[in-house]
N, C-alpha and C positions, 0 to 999 in steps of 0.2 A: 534665325529670323522666323517670325511667326507668320503663318499663312492667314491672309484675310479671306473670309468667306462671307457670302451674302445670306443672311438668315432673317426671318421674321422675328422681331424683338419680342421677348417675353415680358420686359419691364417697361418699355416706352411705347405703349400702344394705346390707341383710341378705339380702333375697330378690329383690325387683324394684325397689326404690328408691322405692316409693310413699310410705312414711312419711317418708323423708328429704326427698322433694320437697314433701310437705305441710308438714313442719316448716319448711323454708326459706321456703315461701310465706307461712306464718303468722308467721315470725320467732321460733319457739320451738325448744327442744331436741328433737331427733328421738327421744330416749329417752322423753320425755313422751308424744309421739304414739304410740309403740309400746306403752307401758304402757296408754294409753287404749284402743287397739285391742284389746289382749288382754283387758282388763277388760270392755269392752262385748261382746266375742265370747263370753266365758264366760257372761254374763247373757242375751244376746239372740241371738247367732249371726249377726246381720245384717252386722256389719262385715267378716266374712270374705268374704261375697259381694261387698260393695262394694269391698273391697281387690282382689280378682281382676278385677272389672270395670274398676277404675281402672288396674290393671296392663296391661290390654289397650288402654284408650282414651287414657291419658296419653302424650304424646310424651316421648322420652328427652331429657334436658337436652343442649343443643348444646355442642360443644366450641368455645370461642372461640379463634381463632388468635392474637389479640393478648393474650390471656388473663390477667387477674388472677384470674378464678374458676377457670380450668383449672389454676392452679398451687397447688392446695390441698395443703398439706403432709400432710394426713391421707389423701390419695389413695394407695392402694397402688401406683399406677403413677407416683407423683411422681418427677420426675427422669428418667424414661425417655422422655418426650416423646409417648407415645401409649398408647392402651388397645386392648383387643381389637377393639372395633368399628371404630376408625380403621385398625387393621392389616388387618382383613378388607376394608374399603373400599379401601385402598391396593392390596392384592393383586388385587381385582376389577378395578380400573382398569388395573393392569399387564397382566392377562390380556386385557382388551378391546383395549388398544393393540397387543399382540402379534397378536391375531386380525385387527385391521385391517391390520397390516403384511402378514400372510400372505395375506389376501384381495386386497390391492393387488398383491402379487407374482403371484398367480394370474391376476388380471385382466390384468395387463401381459403375461403369457405368452399368454393367449388373444387379446389384441389383436395380438400379434406374429405369430400363425399365419396 
């Protein structure tokens, strides 16, 4: 049995992906969740605060490398193999590796003195 978790959606988002994540968790259409949030916000104003709190607290949906879920044809990055977050993560790792190589070369220079 697969465990259901509440994540901010990477693929079905307009602002932060909260409504898309809640809709996936509940198994309903994200448009219905968005309409419900707008209607409740107009009458009470409370869902707007809850939305921004959830945007801060909910983790972003993970990208599965084996991925049937990451190959969503409605994903604007479909077919490109990565999204902005994974590209930033790749660049950060590359920069760290380059820094490690630079520090190793500097350490070897000091050991040789």
